[in-house]
N, C-alpha and C positions, 0 to 999 in steps of 0.2 A: 371729400371736403363738403359736398352738399349735404351728405348724411349727418356729418358732425354739426354743420350749421343748424340743421333742423332739430337735432337733439338738444343743442344748446338753447335754441329758441324755446323749445318745450320746457326745458328745465327752468329757464328764466320766468316763463309764464307761471309755472307751478310755484316758484318762490314768491312771485308777486301775489298770486292768489292766496297763499298761506299767510303772507304778511297782512293782506287786506282783511282776511278772516280774523286774524289776531287783533288788529286795530278795532274792528267792529265789535268783536267780543268784549274787548276792554271798555269800549265806549257805549255799550248797549244799555238802553233804558227801556225795559220791557213794556212799560205801561202805555206810553204816549205815542200818538201819531205826530208826524212832522207837519206843521202848518205854515203857510206862506200867505201873507196878505198881498193883494195885488189889486190894482185899479184897472178896470176894463178900458182899453184904449179907444173903443168905439163909442160906448155910451156911459162910461163910468158906473157900471151896474154891478149888482150883486149876483150871486149864484153862478160865479165863474167856475166852470168845470175844468178838468185837466186839459181838455181841448180848447180852452179859453173862449168858450161860447157862453154868453150871458143869458140867464133865464129871467132876469129882471133888470130894470134900468134905474136903480136907486143906490147911490153910495158906493162903497168899496166892498169887494168880494174877498173871499179867503179860500185858498186851495189847500186841501189836506192830502197827505200821502202816508201810507203805512210804512214806506221805506225810510229808514233813518239816513239814507244817503241822497235823498231827493233834494233838488234845488241847490246843489253844491257842485264843486269841481268833479266829484265822483261820477256825476251824470255824463261827463265827457270821456271818462276813462274807457268804457267798453269799445267805442269806435277807435280810439287812439291805440288800444291794444291790438285790435283787429288789423288796423293799417300797418303798424310796426311788424306784426307777425307775418302779414302777407308779403311785405317787402323783404323780410329776412328769409322766409322759407320758399318764396316764389310759388306758394300754393294758396289759392283764394278761397276754396270751399271750406276747408277746415278753419282757416283764419276768421272768416266771417262767422262761422258757427261758434267759435270760441268767444268772440265778441258778444254774440247773442246770449250765450250761456252765462257769461260774466254779468251782463246787464240784467238778466233774469234773476241771478243770485242777489244782486244789489237790490232789485225791486222787491224781492221776497224776504229780505233780511237773512239770506243764506238758508232759507227753508227749501230743501230740494223738491218737495212735492208741490209747493206753491210756485216755485221757480219753473218747474216743468209745465205746469198749467199756464203760466205766463208765456212760455215759449210757444206752446201750441195754440191756446185760445186767444192770446193777445198779440202774438207775433206772426207765426207762419200762416195760420188760417186766414186772418184778415189781409195779410200780404198777398196771398193768392187771390182772394176775393176782390180786393181793391185794385189789383194790377191785372185782373183778368182781361180787360180791354186791350192793354198794350201787349200782353202775351199773345192774344189772338192776332193782333196786328203783326207781331213778329212772325208768327206761323204763316200768315198770309204772304208777307214779304218773302219769307224763305221759299214758299211754294212758287211765287212769281219768278224769283231768281232762278230756281230750278227749271221752270218752264222755258224761260228765255234762253238759258244755257242749252237745254235740250234742243230747242229750235234753231240754235246756231246764231242767235242775235248778238250775244256777247262777242263771239269770235269774229263776226262780221264787223262789229264796231271797232274791235281791236285792229283789224286790217285797215279800216278807214282811218283810224287815228294814226296808224303807222305812216301813212302817206301825208298826213296833215300836221301832226305834232311830232317834230323832228328831234327834240331835245328833252333831257330829264327836267330841265327848268320849265320848259313849256308844258310838260305833263303835270308838274306840281302846280303851276299857275292855272292850268285848265281845271284841276281839281278844286282849287281855291275859288275860281269863278263860279263853278257849278254849285259849290257850297253856299256862296253868297246869294245866288239866284233862288235857292230853295230856302226861304226865310220863314215859312209859315209855322213850322214846328220842328224842334230839335230832334225828336225821335225819327220823324219822317226824313229829315235831312240826313241823318247818319246812315240809315239803311239804303236810301236812294242813291246818294253820292257814292257809297261803297260799291253797290251793285253795278253802277254805270262806269265808274272809273277803274275798277279792278283790272280789266284787260289792258287798259292804257298804261297804267303804272307798272304792271307786270312786264310789259314789253320793253319798258325803259329801265328795268331792273331797279325799281324803287321798292325798298323794303316795306313789308306790311306794317311794321311799326311806324314808319314815316307816313304811310297812307292813313293809318289810324289817327295820328296826330293832326294831319291836315283836315280830316273829317271832323274830329272833335273841336278843332279850333275854328271851324266855320259852322258850327251847330249853335250852341248856346250863345257865343259872342255875337253872331249875326242876328239871332232871334231877339237879343236884348236891345238892339238898336233899330229894329224894324217895327214901325207903328202898327202894322197889320200882322200880328203873330200871336200865338198862344201866350208868349211871355209878356208881351205888351198888355194883353188882357189881364194877366195875373197881377202885374205891378199896378196897373190902373185901378183894378178892383180893390186891391189892398189900400191904396191911397185915397180912394173915393170916400167922401164923408169926413175926412180928417180936416183939421183947421189949417188949410194951405192957401185959401183964397181962390183956388182954381180947381177944375175937375181933375179926376185921376188921370185920364188920358192926356190932358194938357200938361200935367206935371211930368208924365213920362216923356212926352215929346220934347219939352224944355230941357230935360235931363240928358238927352241923347248926346249933345256936343261934348259934355263933360265925362262921358263914359269912356275913360281912358283905357281900360283894359281891353275892351272890344276893338277900339281904334288902333291901339298900339300892337295888338295881336295881328291885325291885318298888315300893318307895316312890317312887322317881324317876319311874317310868312313870305311876303313879296321879296323883301331884302334877302332873306335866307335862301330863297329859291334861286335868285339870280347871282348871289355871291358864291353859291355852290360850295358850301362847307357845312359841317355839322360838328357838334361837340357833345360831351357827356356820353352816356350809354348809346345814344342814337348813332354816334360816329361809327361804332363797331358794327352795328346792324347794316348801316348803309355801305360801309366798306365791303362787308361780306357779300351783300347783294350785287355790288358792281363787279367785284373780282371773281366771285364764284357762281353767281346766279342764284344763290340760296336766299330766298326772300323771307325766310322764317315764317312761312305761312302755316296755318293749321293743316294737319294732314286730312286729305279727303279720302273717303272710303273707296272711291273708285274714280278712275279717269275715263271720261266719256270720249268717244270719237266725235270729231267736229262734224256737225251737220252741214253739208255743202249747200243746202237750199236756203240757209239763213241769210237775211239781209239786215242792214242797219236799222231799217224801219221796224223790224221785229223786236228791237230793244227800245227804240225811242218812243214808238206809239204807245206801248203799255205804260211806260214811265210817265209820259205826258197825260195819259188818261188817269193814271194814279194820282198825279198832282192835282188835276182838275176835280176829280170826284172826292178826294180827301178834303180839299178846300171847301167844296160844296157841302160835304158831310159835316164839317165843323160849324159852318154858319147855319146849317139846317138844325143841328142840335141846339145851337145858341138862339134859335127863334127868328132868324132872318126872314123866313118864308111865312111867318104868322105865329105859330105856337112853338115854344121851346120844349125841351125834353121833360120839363117839370110843370108844364101846363101854363106858363106865363106868356104874355103877349107884348111885353114892354119893348122888345128889340125887333119887332116886325119892321122890315125895310131898312134897318140900321145895321150896315155892314160891320163897322167897328164895334158897335154895341153887341152884336151877335158874337163876335170873337171874344169880347169881354165876358160873355155869359156862357160860353161853350164849355164842353168837357172833352178834351182830346182823347180820353180813354174810351169815349163813345163814338166821337166823330171820325177818328182814324179807322177803326174797324168797319164802320158804316161805309166809308169810301173804299176801304181795302177789299171788302167782299165784292163790291161792284167791279172794281178793277180786275180782280182775279177772274170773275166770270167772263168779263170782256176779253181778257188775255187768252183764256182757254178757247172761247168761241172763235176769236180772231185767228189764232194759230191753227185751229182745225180747218177753218175756211181757207187758209193759206196752204193747207196740206203739207206743212213742214213737220208736223208731228201727228201721231195717231192718237185716238182716244185713250188707248191703253197707256201710251207714253205720258199723256197728260195726267192721268190718274196716278201713275207711279211717282210723278213729281210732287204730289201733295204730301205723302209721308216722308219723302226725301227732304222736302223743305222743313217739315217739322223736326226731323232728326238734326238738321243743321242748326236749329235754334234751341236745342235742349240746353246747351251750356249757358248761353246768355239768360235763358228763362230761369235756370237754377240760381245763377248769380243774382239776378234781379230779385228773386224771391227772398234770398238770404239778406240782401242789402236792405230791402224794404222792411224786413223783420227787425233788423238792427236799428233802423230809424225809429220804428215803433217803440223799441226799448228805450231809446234816448228820450223820446217824447214822454214816456211814462215816468221817467226820472226827473222831469222838469228842467231839462237842459236849457230850454228857451227862456225860462224865468231867471235862471242863473245868469245867462248872458245879458238879459234885460237889466238886471241889477248892476252888472259890471259896466255897462254902457252909461247908465245914469251916474255912476261914480266918476267915470271919465269926463262926463260933460261938465262937472263942477270944477275940474282942475286943469283941463287941457282944451279949453274952448277954441283958442286960436289954431290948434292943430287937429281939430275934430274931423275934418274930411279924411285926413290920412289915418287917424285912429279908427274911424268908422270902416274904412277900407280894410285895414288889417284885421279888425274884429270879424267883419263879414267873411274874409278869406278863411280865417281859422274855423269859424262856425260852419261854413259850407263844406270845408274839407273834412271836418270831423263828423258831420251829420250826413254828408253826401247829397244834400238838397239845397239848391239855390232858391227855390220858391219858398221853402220854409224859412230860409235865412232872411230874405227881404220881407217876408211876412212878419217876422219878429222885429226887425230893425227899423223898417219904414215908420211905424207909429212913434218910435223913440226919436227918430230924426226930426219928424214934423213937430214934436213937442219941444225939441231943443232950440231950433232956429226960428226966427221971426217969419210969419207968413209972407209969401210973395217976395222974399229976399233972395239975393243971388246965392247966399250961403245955404239956403234951404235946397236950391236946385243942385248945388255942388254936393251937399250931403246925401241927397237921394241918389245922385250919380255914383258917389263913392260906395254907397250901400249896394247898389245893383252891380257895380263893377266887381266888388269883392265877392259877392254871391256867385257871380259867374266864374271868377278865378278859382275859388275853392271847389265848386262843382266840376269845373273843367279837369282838375287833376286828381280828384279824390278816387281811390279804388272802389269805393262803395257808391259812387254816383251812377245813377241809371243812364245818364247821357254818355259817360265814359264806357259803360258796359255796351251801349248801343254802337258806339264808335268801334269798339273791338269787334263786335259782331259784323258790322258793315265791312270792315277791312279783312275779316277772317283772320284775325291776329290774336295771339295769346294775350289775355287781358292784362296780366301783370307785366308783361313785356311792354305793352302800350303805356301803362302807368309809369313804369320806371324810366322809359325813354323820354317821355314828354315833361316830366317834372322839372328838369333843369331849364327847359324852354319856358315853361309857365312861370317859374320863379324869376327868370331874367326879366320878363315883361312886368311881372308884379313889382319887382324892385324899382323899375323906372316909374311905375304908377304911383308908388309911395311918394317919390320926389315930386311927381306931377301934381298930386293932390295937396302936398305941402304948399307948392307954388300957387295953386288955385285958391287955397284957403286964405292966402295973404293978398294976392293981387285981384282976385275975383273978376278976372277977365279971360274969356275963353281963348282968344287969339294968342295972348302971351303964354297961356298954359299949353296950347298946342305947340307953339314954337319951341318952348323949352323941352317938352316931353318928346316930341318927334326928333329933335336934334340929339337929345340924350340917348334915345333908342338906337339911332344910327351909329352914334359914337361908341356905344357899348358893343354893338355888333362888330364894328371895325377892330376894336381892341381885342375881342374874343377871337376873331379870325387871325389877327396877328399872333396871339399867344398860341393858337393851334398850329400855325405854320412853324413857329419856333420849336414846338414839341416834335413836329414831323421832321425837322431838319437835323 
């Protein structure tokens, strides 16, 4: 059946590709480039490039593209095809590559030579170069996990947890709490929570798919409501300088109470943990884990003997050092200690400003290297591992991260393809059209549009980077509707990023839980959609009443009611 499914998917893809080629061939106009007029949201300037950066600050700019499919719905087709294909075939590498190939053909007007050049020079090479920092951090984390496991720290923590965490609900709640506490950065959150909680959840027979969901649900959603995080910095920097009447960071803080997706996700996790039920594909994985002990974990190349010398401190101390030095690394890169990575001094002594100015792709490897050196020296001084053991753990950690690195490379390449086709400009135009006709419903509309865009593009930062300037232009400055609109934009961006197969955060969560990536995506989508459905109602209420407490009361009550109804339906099915 699986083989037939894959063959059918490939056949459908071929039919779609042929149809698209036919449409383009019939509509082709060989002579002209596609042009799109656009006004710079920052300075109303000319000279706007594909990356939406102004080279001048006078009047209106125009973007041109050689692709006849630019600035249209076709710009969103490649990621949609990749996502559908991945969910059907359960194979992520080929699905992502097909999406990249289709996007390159669109970009090159189906010229195979130009398309291949776009894949290599505009896609994969920049993807590796731009993501080199996070790839290095992945390798460092992999090496640290291997070192801690070899030293027996994970096993010791598992033994400690067995005596202190008695139930599956307690293990899930502990995972949730740790995820909430590590709010600085989503990448760091995913990998750290995974490495720490794996022995605990394994002992309580919690499936890796469930662990991956818990990690993913406490990564981006937590960062999006934490004033001191890389996400707060990204949102505030996007909003800075726009006509809002307040600074970017003030706008972000004011928007936190209305960020319904993050808040409702927390309620969902806590309620689901203590109500002890699951639904959708997750139910089958959890039942198999409880009844057979099969956690659906990725196969390990070898099973190591447990080191009897290991203690809980051998896990906790490296993790605490990692948190401390990564936080320090991020504010160092941002210029907190005087000069930032780009030579500026504006953020000297300004903790929040340094976070707003940092680059996680530099700061996290900066801290990771220090933490890795500390871990090696500490474990050698403790005499729980030998120097040879320590060196063997480095390539082992790298091998463990090959799969997420490859997925990340392909996902970033696909995002570059979407950008080159002007997807952001297409969505921008859609939102402006909605503003004219659906003003009273705009918070809910903004949320849905942000969800779709983030899911299709796999990036929440890119999503609110596109939509926040639109939101600030629609609503009056310093109004409650502006705050609600910004919250809806951020909430939708997090939701789409949370469940997208091409999201780097989802990829990191799969890596942290050592779970098959597509299993993680398939099992969490029903949970994410449940919360998102309640959010739509919540933002409708917020748009009309413009009162945070009434919005909370309605949204929280509806979330719990929905869960009780689902549990009742699941019990009837089981009876």
